[in-house]
C-alpha positions in Angstrom: 0.0 -0.1 -0.1 2.7 2.4 1.0 4.6 1.7 -2.5 1.3 2.7 -4.1 1.0 5.9 -2.3 4.8 6.7 -3.1 4.3 5.8 -6.7 1.2 8.2 -6.9 3.3 11.2 -6.1 2.5 14.2 -4.0 -1.2 14.5 -4.9 -1.6 11.2 -2.9 -1.4 13.3 0.2 -4.7 15.2 -0.2 -6.3 12.1 -1.5 -5.2 10.0 1.7 -6.7 13.0 3.7 -9.8 12.9 1.8 -10.1 9.2 2.6 -9.6 9.7 6.3 -12.1 12.6 6.5 -14.6 10.3 4.5 -14.3 7.4 6.8 -14.4 9.5 10.1 -17.5 11.6 8.9 -19.3 8.4 7.8 -18.6 6.6 11.2 -19.5 9.4 13.0 -22.8 10.1 11.4 -23.8 6.5 11.3 -23.6 6.4 15.1 -25.0 9.8 15.7 -28.0 9.2 13.4 -29.2 5.9 14.9 -33.1 6.2 15.3 -33.0 5.7 19.1 -30.9 8.8 19.5 -33.2 10.9 17.2 -36.8 9.4 17.3 -37.0 6.9 20.2 -40.1 4.7 20.2 -40.9 5.3 23.7 -41.5 9.0 22.6 -43.6 8.6 19.6 -47.2 9.8 19.9 -49.8 7.8 18.3 -52.6 10.1 16.7 -55.2 7.8 18.1 -53.9 8.0 21.7 -55.6 9.8 24.5 -53.9 13.3 24.9 -53.7 13.2 28.5 -52.2 9.6 28.5 -49.6 10.8 25.7 -48.4 13.8 27.8 -48.2 11.9 31.1 -46.0 9.0 29.5 -43.8 11.6 27.7 -43.0 13.6 31.0 -42.1 10.6 32.9 -39.9 9.0 30.1 -36.1 8.9 31.0 -35.0 9.4 27.3 -36.5 12.7 27.0 -33.2 14.8 27.3 -31.1 12.2 25.5 -32.9 12.3 22.1 -33.6 14.9 19.3 -37.4 14.5 19.7 -37.4 14.5 23.5 -35.6 18.0 23.5 -38.2 19.3 21.1 -41.1 18.0 23.3 -39.1 19.4 26.4 -39.2 22.9 24.9 -42.9 22.9 24.2 -43.7 21.3 27.7 -41.7 23.8 29.3 -43.8 26.7 27.6 -47.2 25.0 28.2 -48.5 28.0 30.4 -47.3 30.5 27.9 -49.4 31.5 24.7 -49.7 28.7 22.0 -47.8 30.9 19.5 -44.8 31.2 21.9 -44.8 27.4 22.7 -44.7 26.8 19.0 -41.8 29.3 18.3 -39.8 27.7 21.2 -40.3 24.0 19.7 -39.4 25.5 16.3 -36.3 27.0 17.6 -35.0 24.0 19.2 -36.0 21.8 16.2 -34.1 24.1 13.8 -30.9 23.7 16.0 -31.5 19.9 16.3 -31.8 19.6 12.6 -28.6 21.5 12.2 -26.8 19.0 14.4 -28.3 16.1 12.3 -27.0 17.7 9.1 -23.7 18.3 10.4 -20.9 17.4 8.1 -23.3 15.7 5.6 -22.7 18.5 3.0 -18.8 18.0 3.4 -19.1 14.3 2.3 -20.7 15.7 -0.9 -17.8 17.9 -1.3 -15.4 15.0 -0.9 -17.2 13.1 -3.4 -16.8 16.0 -5.9 -13.2 16.9 -5.0 -11.8 13.5 -4.8 -12.1 12.5 -8.5 -10.9 16.0 -9.6 -7.8 15.4 -7.5 -7.4 12.2 -9.2 -8.0 13.7 -12.6 -5.2 16.3 -11.8 -3.0 13.4 -11.0 -3.6 11.9 -14.3 -2.9 15.0 -16.2 0.5 15.5 -14.2 1.5 12.0 -14.9 0.8 12.3 -18.6 2.7 15.6 -18.8 5.6 13.9 -17.1 5.5 10.9 -19.6 5.7 13.3 -22.5 8.3 15.4 -21.1 10.6 12.1 -20.8 9.8 12.0 -24.6 10.6 15.5 -25.3 13.9 15.1 -23.4 15.1 12.5 -26.2 14.5 9.4 -24.2 12.8 6.9 -26.5 12.8 4.3 -23.8 9.4 3.1 -22.9 10.5 2.2 -19.3 11.2 6.0 -18.7 7.6 6.6 -19.3 6.4 4.2 -16.9 6.7 6.4 -13.6 4.4 9.0 -15.2 1.9 6.6 -16.6 1.6 4.7 -13.1 1.2 8.0 -11.5 -1.8 8.7 -13.5 -3.4 5.6 -13.1 -2.9 5.3 -9.4 -4.1 9.0 -8.7 -7.2 8.3 -10.9 -8.1 5.1 -9.0 -7.6 6.5 -5.7 -9.8 9.5 -6.5 -12.6 7.1 -7.8 -12.1 4.8 -4.7 -12.8 7.8 -2.4 -15.5 9.4 -4.4 -17.8 6.4 -4.9 -18.4 5.6 -1.3 -18.3 9.4 -0.2 -21.2 10.0 -2.6 -23.3 6.8 -1.6 -22.7 8.1 2.1 -23.9 11.7 1.3 -27.0 10.4 -0.4 -27.7 7.9 2.4 -27.3 10.2 5.2 -29.1 13.1 3.3 -32.1 10.9 2.7 -32.0 9.7 6.3 -32.1 13.2 7.7 -35.0 14.1 5.3 -37.1 11.2 6.7 -36.3 12.2 10.4 -37.1 15.8 10.0 -40.5 14.9 8.4 -41.3 12.5 11.3 -39.9 15.0 13.7 -42.5 17.8 12.4 -45.2 15.4 12.5 -44.5 14.4 16.0 -44.1 17.9 17.1 -47.4 19.1 15.8 -49.1 16.2 17.5 -47.5 17.1 20.9 -48.2 20.7 20.5 -51.8 19.9 19.5 -52.3 17.4 22.6 -50.6 19.8 25.0 -53.0 22.8 24.2 -55.8 20.6 24.0 -55.2 19.7 27.5 -55.0 23.3 28.5 -58.2 24.0 26.7 -59.9 21.3 28.5 -58.4 22.6 32.1 -59.8 26.1 31.2 -63.3 24.6 30.4 -63.4 22.7 33.5 -62.5 25.7 35.6 -65.2 27.9 33.8 -67.7 25.1 34.6 -66.8 24.9 38.3 -66.9 28.8 38.8 -70.3 29.0 37.0 
C-alpha cells in the first residue's frame, strides 16, 4: 500500500486526507443518526392515543433529554403555560437547532465526493505530462515513461475509490435526515396539539366549576 502511495506522487497526500475525512465522518454520522438517538420509540405519539395519557407518558420517560425528539418536546412542555404561539416558536427554535446537528458534516461528504475525482484527474494530467516530457528530452525508452503513467493511473483510481463511497454515504445520510425531519415535524405537531388541547380542557373545567 505504501508503495502505491509513493508511486502516486505528492497528490496522494490530499487524497489520503480525503479518505480519512470520509471514513471519520461516515462513522460519526452512522453512530449519531441512529434512530434511538433521534426518534426513540418510547416517545412517539400515536394520533389515536388519548392526549392526557400521551403527555403523562412523555414527561416520565427517562430518554426525554437524550434524544432529538425529546428535547423538542421538552421545549414545548416548558412553555405550556405561555401562549400557544410562544410554545410553537420555542419548539421550532429547538427543532431548527437539532436539525442543524443532524445535518452536520453531511454536505462535506458531498464536497469530498466531488473533490476526490478532480484530484485524481489532476494526478492523471500531471502523470501524462511527465511521460511526454521524458519523450521530449529525447528518451525513447518506454521504461522511462512508466513512472508518469503509473502516477496517472494510481491517482485516478484513488480518486474514484474515495469519491464513490463518499457519494453513497452523502446520499444515504441526506435521505435519512430528510425522513427524520419529516417525522420530527409530525410528532412535534401532534405534541403541540395534545398539549394545548389539555390546556383548553382545563380552562373549560375551571369555567364550569366557577359557574
